All heavy atoms as an XYZ file, in Angstrom:
621
protein
N     -12.712     -4.995      7.992
C     -11.361     -5.099      7.601
C     -10.651     -3.678      7.601
O     -11.187     -2.874      8.303
C     -11.297     -5.774      6.262
C      -9.796     -5.962      5.713
C     -11.969     -7.153      6.343
N      -9.701     -3.339      6.735
C      -9.034     -2.192      6.655
C      -9.800     -1.020      6.020
O      -9.896      0.063      6.506
C      -7.681     -2.261      5.848
C      -6.839     -3.116      6.499
C      -6.429     -4.347      6.001
C      -5.968     -2.711      7.547
C      -5.546     -5.261      6.628
C      -5.096     -3.467      8.259
C      -4.902     -4.758      7.720
N     -10.842     -1.484      5.089
C     -11.502     -0.365      4.522
C     -12.548      0.400      5.447
O     -12.951      1.471      5.228
C     -12.329     -1.047      3.347
N     -12.837     -0.278      6.591
C     -13.849      0.333      7.593
C     -13.130      1.316      8.444
O     -13.861      2.175      9.003
C     -14.451     -0.788      8.398
N     -11.826      1.371      8.425
C     -11.046      2.346      9.227
C     -11.128      3.638      8.627
O     -10.750      3.822      7.451
C      -9.622      1.934      9.240
C      -8.719      2.720     10.145
O      -9.146      3.817     10.509
O      -7.519      2.437     10.274
N     -11.601      4.768      9.291
C     -11.569      6.021      8.731
C     -10.354      6.573      8.189
O     -10.299      7.390      7.505
C     -12.179      6.976      9.920
C     -12.279      6.012     11.066
C     -11.993      4.664     10.762
N      -9.163      6.115      8.888
C      -7.953      6.594      8.403
C      -7.317      5.778      7.241
O      -6.129      6.055      6.731
N      -8.047      4.781      6.644
C      -7.573      4.021      5.632
C      -7.298      4.805      4.331
O      -6.346      4.578      3.791
C      -8.615      2.916      5.297
N      -8.043      5.908      4.091
C      -7.860      6.629      2.954
C      -6.562      7.440      3.046
O      -5.721      7.631      1.966
C      -8.944      7.671      2.725
C     -10.214      6.980      2.003
O      -9.991      5.834      1.512
O     -11.286      7.487      2.125
N      -6.076      7.776      4.186
C      -4.874      8.508      4.287
C      -3.536      7.529      4.239
O      -2.635      7.996      3.701
C      -4.765      9.000      5.819
N      -3.838      6.377      4.493
C      -2.838      5.348      4.275
C      -2.799      4.606      2.955
O      -1.753      3.991      2.489
C      -2.942      4.206      5.347
C      -2.649      4.593      6.752
C      -2.930      3.377      7.747
C      -1.256      4.990      6.963
N      -3.799      4.879      2.097
C      -3.670      4.253      0.735
C      -2.599      4.637     -0.058
O      -1.969      3.797     -0.706
C      -5.121      4.606     -0.116
C      -5.081      3.983     -1.439
C      -6.538      4.171     -2.095
N      -7.561      3.492     -1.413
C      -7.785      2.203     -1.737
N      -7.078      1.585     -2.606
N      -8.876      1.644     -1.151
N      -2.169      5.943     -0.241
C      -0.907      6.146     -0.921
C       0.284      5.452     -0.448
O       1.209      5.062     -1.288
C      -0.672      7.624     -0.877
C      -2.075      8.307     -0.520
C      -2.729      7.086      0.332
N       0.304      5.246      0.824
C       1.523      4.559      1.418
C       1.539      2.976      0.984
O       2.374      2.560      0.544
C       1.551      4.667      2.898
C       2.656      3.730      3.488
C       1.771      6.077      3.313
N       0.289      2.481      1.139
C       0.172      1.073      0.751
C       0.469      0.914     -0.757
O       1.170     -0.180     -1.189
C      -1.326      0.485      1.189
C      -1.452     -0.976      0.626
C      -1.355      0.490      2.782
N      -0.128      1.760     -1.523
C      -0.005      1.720     -2.985
C       1.487      1.748     -3.360
O       1.888      1.157     -4.294
C      -0.885      2.782     -3.722
C      -2.264      2.595     -3.677
O      -2.807      1.533     -3.275
O      -3.061      3.555     -3.958
N       2.202      2.756     -2.669
C       3.606      2.953     -3.098
C       4.410      1.772     -2.671
O       5.294      1.390     -3.497
N       4.084      1.080     -1.542
C       4.771     -0.012     -1.103
C       4.562     -1.155     -2.067
O       5.438     -1.858     -2.509
C       4.434     -0.390      0.305
C       5.079      0.597      1.306
C       5.045     -1.749      0.750
C       4.509      0.512      2.678
N       3.275     -1.467     -2.423
C       2.907     -2.529     -3.400
C       3.551     -2.186     -4.721
O       3.995     -3.209     -5.368
C       1.465     -2.584     -3.337
C       0.781     -3.070     -2.190
C      -0.767     -3.249     -2.447
N      -0.996     -4.344     -3.263
C      -1.593     -4.397     -4.378
N      -2.077     -3.146     -4.959
N      -1.794     -5.420     -5.185
N       3.558     -1.002     -5.150
C       4.288     -0.739     -6.471
C       5.725     -1.124     -6.358
O       6.184     -1.735     -7.279
C       4.106      0.696     -6.783
C       4.652      1.145     -8.203
C       3.759      1.118     -9.317
C       5.984      1.460     -8.401
C       4.322      1.428    -10.514
C       6.476      1.779     -9.615
C       5.610      1.721    -10.705
O       6.189      2.094    -11.919
N       6.363     -0.634     -5.356
C       7.795     -0.954     -5.260
C       8.042     -2.420     -5.144
O       8.958     -2.956     -5.830
C       8.321     -0.326     -4.010
C       9.757     -0.179     -3.791
C      10.305     -1.450     -3.239
N      11.762     -1.548     -3.191
C      12.366     -2.589     -2.812
N      11.805     -3.660     -2.488
N      13.672     -2.622     -2.722
N       7.370     -3.099     -4.465
C       7.394     -4.543     -4.401
C       7.218     -5.407     -5.581
O       8.068     -6.269     -6.032
C       6.628     -5.100     -3.206
C       7.049     -4.760     -1.866
C       5.935     -5.203     -0.748
C       8.419     -5.036     -1.349
N       6.220     -4.843     -6.374
C       6.078     -5.519     -7.673
C       6.959     -5.163     -8.643
O       7.427     -5.931     -9.495
C       4.508     -5.039     -8.253
C       3.448     -5.747     -7.623
C       2.063     -5.579     -8.234
N       2.008     -4.238     -8.749
C       1.390     -3.252     -8.037
N       0.801     -3.521     -6.767
N       1.112     -2.111     -8.628
N       7.449     -3.878     -8.749
C       8.414     -3.492     -9.666
C       9.854     -3.780     -9.418
O      10.690     -3.965    -10.394
C       8.282     -1.938     -9.972
O       8.744     -1.259     -8.795
N      10.113     -3.983     -8.124
C      11.487     -4.295     -7.616
C      12.376     -3.089     -7.926
O      13.556     -3.276     -7.880
C      12.014     -5.577     -8.324
C      11.229     -6.783     -7.873
C      11.786     -8.093     -8.406
N      10.890     -9.150     -7.961
C      11.270    -10.329     -7.785
N      12.622    -10.757     -8.050
N      10.449    -11.417     -7.532
N      11.902     -1.910     -8.166
C      12.719     -0.694     -8.253
C      13.310     -0.435     -6.946
O      12.643     -0.663     -5.792
C      11.733      0.452     -8.706
C      11.489      0.475    -10.198
C      10.435      1.589    -10.413
C      12.584      0.507    -11.042
N      14.504      0.239     -6.873
C      14.934      0.873     -5.626
C      13.899      1.821     -5.176
O      13.326      2.553     -5.961
C      16.206      1.484     -5.988
C      16.555      0.822     -7.162
C      15.362      0.518     -8.022
N      13.735      2.049     -3.855
C      12.898      3.039     -3.267
C      13.082      4.413     -3.870
O      11.945      5.067     -4.044
C      12.970      3.182     -1.720
C      12.732      1.943     -0.978
C      13.445      0.898     -0.381
C      11.308      1.405     -0.736
N      12.732     -0.013      0.082
C      11.434      0.314     -0.046
C       9.958      1.907     -0.952
C      10.232     -0.438      0.442
C       8.947      1.354     -0.543
C       9.104      0.080      0.267
N      14.168      4.846     -4.065
C      14.500      6.221     -4.655
C      14.032      6.370     -6.029
O      14.046      7.501     -6.529
C      15.966      6.556     -4.384
C      16.365      6.675     -3.046
O      15.488      6.842     -2.163
O      17.536      6.577     -2.745
N      13.725      5.237     -6.667
C      13.386      5.421     -8.180
C      11.887      5.395     -8.485
O      11.479      5.134     -9.625
C      14.283      4.423     -8.976
C      15.624      4.577     -9.069
C      16.404      3.557     -9.977
C      15.914      6.042     -9.503
N      11.110      5.234     -7.467
C       9.711      5.295     -7.557
C       9.210      6.441     -8.310
O       9.715      7.573     -8.095
C       8.948      5.174     -6.349
C       9.065      3.884     -5.527
C       8.356      3.941     -4.123
C       8.632      2.695     -6.243
N       8.217      6.377     -9.177
C       7.639      7.450     -9.950
C       7.000      8.409     -9.039
O       6.615      8.232     -7.908
C       6.663      6.955    -10.964
C       6.340      5.522    -10.420
C       7.480      5.096     -9.591
N       6.986      9.778     -9.516
C       6.217     10.736     -8.796
C       4.806     10.378     -8.507
O       4.182      9.520     -9.200
C       6.270     12.055     -9.660
C       7.276     11.620    -10.741
C       7.321     10.255    -10.829
N       4.249     10.896     -7.468
C       2.837     10.679     -7.220
C       2.850      9.714     -5.901
O       1.623      9.694     -5.276
N       3.833      9.160     -5.505
C       3.794      8.426     -4.247
C       4.452      9.248     -3.241
O       5.154     10.345     -3.450
C       4.607      7.116     -4.434
C       3.970      6.211     -5.241
C       4.574      5.725     -6.438
C       2.852      5.537     -4.847
C       4.021      4.847     -7.373
C       2.345      4.564     -5.893
C       2.894      4.231     -7.081
N       4.094      8.894     -1.827
C       4.823      9.690     -0.712
C       6.471      9.580     -0.899
O       6.761      8.620     -1.624
C       4.138      8.889      0.435
C       2.930      8.253      0.090
C       3.177      7.936     -1.387
N       7.039     10.301     -0.145
C       8.577     10.257     -0.234
C       9.147      8.927      0.017
O       8.546      8.191      0.934
C       9.043     11.215      0.915
C       7.811     12.017      1.095
C       6.650     11.425      0.848
N      10.091      8.437     -0.732
C      10.703      7.135     -0.542
C      11.047      6.679      0.835
O      10.870      5.604      1.281
C      11.875      7.077     -1.583
C      11.586      8.186     -2.641
C      10.866      9.225     -1.758
N      11.667      7.573      1.601
C      12.156      7.330      2.962
C      10.934      7.055      3.810
O      10.971      6.167      4.611
C      13.061      8.448      3.405
C      12.341      9.834      3.539
O      11.549     10.001      2.685
O      12.812     10.651      4.284
N       9.779      7.712      3.629
C       8.585      7.505      4.368
C       8.097      6.118      4.070
O       7.703      5.246      4.896
C       7.528      8.564      4.074
C       6.225      8.363      4.891
C       5.302      9.514      4.639
N       3.950      9.149      5.098
C       2.822      9.572      4.667
N       2.817     10.375      3.650
N       1.620      9.146      5.174
N       8.095      5.828      2.814
C       7.477      4.486      2.312
C       8.435      3.344      2.908
O       7.892      2.403      3.433
C       7.418      4.353      0.888
C       6.550      5.289      0.205
C       6.656      4.951     -1.416
C       5.095      4.855      0.501
N       9.663      3.505      2.832
C      10.655      2.465      3.344
C      10.417      2.353      4.797
O      10.517      1.212      5.350
C      12.105      2.919      2.882
C      13.070      1.837      3.330
C      14.458      2.172      2.786
N      14.781      3.630      2.995
C      15.140      4.444      1.968
N      15.063      3.907      0.752
N      15.356      5.631      2.203
N      10.521      3.463      5.550
C      10.364      3.476      7.025
C       9.038      2.692      7.403
O       9.086      1.850      8.357
C      10.561      4.841      7.592
C      11.801      5.329      7.501
O      12.728      4.616      7.160
O      11.961      6.566      7.780
N       7.919      3.022      6.735
C       6.722      2.415      7.071
C       6.654      0.864      6.771
O       6.288      0.108      7.600
C       5.501      3.170      6.343
C       4.163      2.710      6.762
C       3.780      3.063      8.036
N       3.703      4.531      8.419
C       2.708      5.233      8.548
N       1.512      4.581      8.631
N       2.790      6.461      8.766
N       7.161      0.573      5.691
C       7.318     -0.884      5.203
C       8.119     -1.559      6.153
O       7.719     -2.617      6.646
C       7.820     -0.954      3.808
C       8.075     -2.479      3.542
C       6.892     -3.282      3.201
C       9.239     -2.906      3.339
C       7.298     -4.544      2.897
C       9.497     -4.178      2.934
C       8.501     -5.159      2.770
O       8.734     -6.388      2.411
N       9.247     -1.088      6.598
C      10.126     -1.744      7.599
C       9.435     -1.989      8.895
O       9.442     -3.048      9.450
C      11.443     -0.962      7.718
C      12.352     -1.130      6.510
O      12.034     -2.003      5.628
O      13.329     -0.208      6.521
N       8.715     -0.939      9.421
C       8.101     -1.042     10.665
C       6.866     -1.988     10.571
O       6.741     -2.861     11.482
C       7.603      0.319     10.991
N       6.131     -1.983      9.498
C       5.009     -2.836      9.316
C       5.530     -4.297      9.218
O       4.720     -5.251      9.643
C       4.149     -2.420      8.161
C       3.292     -1.267      8.343
C       3.151     -0.644      9.668
C       2.534     -0.528      7.389
N       2.044      0.427      9.426
C       1.914      0.552      8.147
C       2.333     -0.615      6.082
C       1.074      1.388      7.507
C       1.588      0.316      5.476
C       0.952      1.381      6.059
N       6.565     -4.422      8.468
C       7.130     -5.875      8.176
C       7.494     -6.404      9.676
O       7.278     -7.683     10.017
C       8.149     -6.067      7.297
C       8.494     -7.302      6.752
C       9.486     -7.227      5.605
N      10.764     -6.784      6.308
C      11.810     -6.703      5.599
N      11.905     -6.992      4.426
N      13.052     -6.334      6.199
N       8.290     -5.515     10.425
C       8.661     -6.042     11.667
C       7.626     -6.330     12.643
O       7.841     -7.352     13.414
C       9.674     -5.031     12.242
N       6.580     -5.600     12.721
C       5.520     -5.812     13.605
C       4.326     -6.784     13.112
O       3.370     -6.910     13.840
C       4.848     -4.646     14.358
C       4.020     -3.691     13.331
O       3.751     -4.265     12.233
O       3.693     -2.655     13.782
N       4.431     -7.262     11.921
C       3.452     -8.064     11.397
C       2.263     -7.485     10.646
O       1.457     -8.066     10.171
N       2.249     -6.068     10.696
C       1.158     -5.453     10.079
C       1.113     -5.767      8.455
O       0.065     -5.824      7.977
C       1.323     -3.769     10.248
O       1.174     -3.726     11.787
C       0.168     -3.084      9.603
N       2.428     -5.661      7.922
C       2.349     -5.887      6.396
C       1.719     -7.264      6.058
O       1.039     -7.303      5.040
C       3.737     -5.742      5.807
C       3.677     -5.732      4.385
C       4.171     -6.616      3.600
C       3.203     -4.768      3.488
N       3.987     -6.430      2.239
C       3.272     -5.184      2.206
C       2.379     -3.573      3.765
C       2.725     -4.499      1.098
C       1.908     -2.909      2.628
C       2.123     -3.240      1.302
N       2.016     -8.313      6.829
C       1.507     -9.568      6.618
C      -0.035     -9.614      6.722
O      -0.614    -10.135      5.881
C       2.033    -10.605      7.642
C       1.542    -12.044      7.383
C       2.111    -13.086      8.239
N       3.487    -13.241      7.733
C       4.557    -13.591      8.434
N       4.375    -13.862      9.668
N       5.778    -13.633      7.920
N      -0.563     -8.802      7.660
C      -2.039     -8.671      7.711
C      -2.615     -7.904      6.623
O      -3.600     -8.192      6.046
C      -2.407     -7.923      9.066
N      -1.866     -6.951      6.127
C      -2.349     -6.100      4.898
C      -2.375     -7.179      3.699
O      -3.336     -7.179      2.974
C      -1.446     -5.035      4.521
C      -1.674     -4.331      3.272
C      -1.543     -3.859      5.778
N      -1.325     -7.859      3.488
C      -1.248     -8.788      2.301
C      -2.397     -9.676      2.456
O      -3.042    -10.078      1.419
C       0.063     -9.544      2.365
C       1.146     -8.534      1.790
C       2.508     -9.318      1.729
N       2.469    -10.397      0.928
C       3.241    -11.568      1.244
N       4.048    -11.531      2.205
N       3.173    -12.415      0.380
N      -2.716    -10.384      3.647
C      -3.671    -11.326      3.900
C      -5.055    -10.680      3.540
O      -5.973    -11.226      2.843
C      -3.775    -11.815      5.281
C      -4.736    -12.939      5.564
C      -4.549    -13.442      6.976
N      -3.077    -13.689      7.286
C      -2.504    -13.170      8.376
N      -3.142    -12.284      9.179
N      -1.283    -13.324      8.780
N      -5.312     -9.483      4.002
C      -6.557     -8.723      3.800
C      -6.822     -8.515      2.193
O      -7.870     -8.719      1.751
C      -6.529     -7.457      4.405
N      -5.743     -8.200      1.560
C      -5.758     -7.945      0.131
C      -5.908     -9.222     -0.539
O      -7.008     -9.270     -1.598
C      -4.525     -7.300     -0.403
C      -4.431     -7.350     -1.959
C      -4.350     -5.900      0.040
N      -5.454    -10.312     -0.164
C      -5.660    -11.648     -0.823
C      -7.140    -12.138     -0.611
O      -7.764    -12.583     -1.481
C      -4.692    -12.594     -0.284
C      -4.831    -14.036     -0.827
C      -4.163    -15.077      0.065
N      -4.692    -15.151      1.305
C      -4.179    -15.354      2.374
N      -2.736    -15.505      2.522
N      -4.855    -15.482      3.633
N      -7.664    -11.848      0.723
C      -8.927    -12.327      1.005
C     -10.065    -11.454      0.513
O     -11.129    -11.868      0.328
C      -8.983    -12.529      2.478
C      -8.100    -13.636      3.106
O      -7.661    -14.448      2.218
O      -7.996    -13.642      4.258
N      -9.840    -10.087      0.377
C     -10.773     -9.185     -0.124
C     -10.291     -8.326     -1.167
O     -10.065     -7.097     -1.012
C     -11.200     -8.319      1.087
C     -11.697     -9.102      2.212
N     -12.874     -9.658      2.309
C     -11.093     -9.462      3.416
C     -13.068    -10.339      3.427
N     -11.915    -10.288      4.255
N      -9.963     -8.736     -2.532
C      -9.262     -7.989     -3.473
C     -10.138     -6.742     -3.913
O      -9.573     -5.813     -4.312
C      -9.147     -8.843     -4.612
C     -10.015    -10.176     -4.267
C     -10.236    -10.160     -2.834
N     -11.499     -6.816     -3.723
C     -12.342     -5.703     -4.012
C     -11.935     -4.504     -3.208
O     -12.439     -3.342     -3.632
C     -13.678     -6.054     -3.968
N     -11.499     -4.644     -2.112
C     -11.027     -3.540     -1.152
C      -9.966     -2.594     -1.862
O      -9.918     -1.457     -1.440
C     -10.552     -3.967      0.185
N      -9.324     -3.181     -2.849
C      -8.294     -2.340     -3.591
C      -8.977     -1.247     -4.580
O      -8.293     -0.464     -5.030
C      -7.423     -3.173     -4.280
C      -6.415     -4.027     -3.422
C      -5.522     -4.878     -4.209
C      -5.523     -3.102     -2.546
N     -10.217     -1.476     -4.907
C     -10.855     -0.741     -5.916
C     -11.388      0.603     -5.296
O     -12.010      0.537     -4.369
C     -11.956     -1.517     -6.551
C     -12.652     -0.614     -7.656
C     -11.531     -2.798     -7.230
N     -10.837      1.614     -5.820
C     -11.380      2.990     -5.319
C     -12.749      3.262     -5.900
O     -13.022      2.972     -6.965
C     -10.364      4.171     -5.642
C      -9.023      3.882     -5.142
C      -8.034      4.839     -5.530
N      -6.756      4.642     -5.079
C      -5.663      5.229     -5.451
N      -5.675      6.165     -6.386
N      -4.690      4.927     -4.812
N     -13.569      3.959     -4.961
C     -14.886      4.296     -5.520
C     -14.828      5.109     -6.835
O     -14.004      6.143     -6.919
C     -15.417      5.117     -4.257
C     -14.629      4.703     -3.096
C     -13.330      4.351     -3.542
N     -15.756      4.864     -7.716
C     -15.737      5.628     -8.998
C     -14.673      5.192     -9.934
O     -14.508      5.734    -11.004
N     -13.974      4.130     -9.695
C     -12.835      3.692    -10.613
C     -13.098      2.114    -10.892
O     -13.410      1.501    -10.062
C     -11.418      3.809    -10.047
C     -11.175      5.256     -9.896
C      -9.772      5.585     -9.313
N      -8.770      5.292    -10.377
C      -7.521      5.426    -10.282
N      -7.105      5.792     -9.205
N      -6.723      5.201    -11.324
N     -12.737      1.787    -12.133
C     -12.826      0.375    -12.452
C     -11.640     -0.307    -11.975
O     -10.509      0.334    -11.629
C     -13.004      0.223    -13.956
O     -11.816      0.441    -14.592
N     -11.555     -1.584    -11.934
C     -10.432     -2.341    -11.584
C      -9.223     -2.043    -12.534
O      -8.005     -2.101    -12.203
C     -10.763     -3.874    -11.651
C      -9.524     -4.769    -11.502
C     -11.789     -4.217    -10.677
N      -9.569     -1.840    -13.752
C      -8.518     -1.522    -14.846
C      -7.921     -0.221    -14.810
O      -6.958      0.249    -15.477
C      -8.955     -1.892    -16.239
C      -9.557     -3.345    -16.369
C     -10.155     -3.517    -17.793
C      -8.340     -4.293    -16.088
N      -8.596      0.901    -14.074
C      -8.052      2.146    -14.078
C      -6.992      2.398    -13.185
O      -6.655      1.679    -12.336
C      -9.169      3.155    -14.001
O      -9.907      2.937    -12.755
């Protein structure tokens, strides 16, 4: 799945930022510090949604929720 991809760690902040924004329903520009720039997140989300990638990410997260856990961290951290 996605975790086997060596570039997955580089995309994790992007996926985390998009997921945070979708859950919180905040405008892109009001995301808290620590995420990539809002315009990068919005552009990536729009592109992924248009080409079906975001649907595949959501499906992978649904089918393999343990993939969201970072090594050395608990589910609650």
